[in-house]
C-alpha positions as semicolon CSV with decimal commas, in nm:
position;residue;x (nm);y (nm);z (nm)
1;X;0,327;-2,460;1,545
2;X;0,490;-2,301;1,237
3;X;0,203;-2,418;1,018
4;X;-0,036;-2,220;1,237
5;X;0,168;-1,902;1,193
6;X;0,191;-1,946;0,818
7;X;-0,185;-1,975;0,769
8;X;-0,270;-1,688;1,002
9;X;-0,356;-1,361;0,826
10;X;-0,169;-1,050;0,944
11;X;-0,344;-0,749;1,098
12;X;-0,409;-0,491;0,828
13;X;-0,579;-0,154;0,790
14;X;-0,956;-0,192;0,748
15;X;-0,933;-0,058;0,392
16;X;-0,694;-0,341;0,300
17;X;-0,902;-0,634;0,427
18;X;-0,868;-0,918;0,176
19;X;-0,560;-0,768;0,011
20;X;-0,327;-1,037;-0,119
21;X;0,005;-1,008;-0,299
22;X;0,236;-1,283;-0,423
23;X;0,553;-1,314;-0,628
24;X;0,536;-1,565;-0,911
25;X;0,823;-1,787;-1,027
26;X;0,940;-1,514;-1,269
27;X;0,958;-1,250;-0,994
28;X;0,646;-1,064;-1,106
29;X;0,408;-0,930;-0,841
30;X;0,054;-1,065;-0,852
31;X;-0,215;-0,887;-0,652
32;X;-0,591;-0,895;-0,615
33;X;-0,599;-0,513;-0,589
34;X;-0,517;-0,275;-0,875
35;X;-0,193;-0,079;-0,834
36;X;-0,382;0,252;-0,868
37;X;-0,595;0,160;-0,566
38;X;-0,283;0,073;-0,366
39;X;-0,116;0,402;-0,463
40;X;-0,428;0,600;-0,368
41;X;-0,436;0,429;-0,028
42;X;-0,065;0,497;0,029
43;X;-0,090;0,861;-0,078
44;X;-0,380;0,912;0,161
45;X;-0,246;0,721;0,463
46;X;0,134;0,735;0,454
47;X;0,347;1,043;0,513
48;X;0,619;1,072;0,247
49;X;0,940;1,157;0,433
50;X;1,113;1,285;0,119
51;X;0,831;1,517;0,013
52;X;0,702;1,648;0,346
53;X;0,960;1,930;0,347
54;X;0,807;2,080;0,030
55;X;0,598;2,394;0,077
56;X;0,323;2,256;-0,149
57;X;0,320;1,905;0,002
58;X;-0,009;1,945;0,193
59;X;-0,184;2,082;-0,121
60;X;-0,054;1,797;-0,334
61;X;-0,144;1,534;-0,074
62;X;-0,499;1,671;-0,031
63;X;-0,559;1,666;-0,408
64;X;-0,418;1,313;-0,433
65;X;-0,189;1,397;-0,722
66;X;0,183;1,342;-0,710
67;X;0,369;1,416;-1,034
């Protein structure tokens, strides 16, 4: 039964279909998606709790640039 769970892919957002990330033996993250693509997805789809209180947050989020 546990083998079935391990091989089953989790439900993910449609934009992340096929996304895979692993940690190698040295602790480095290995992914099949570039980090810039991941950051763009997160900026677009995830509300940043720390920044949402800023007056210019909506402008920054719409432009996709966080400095």
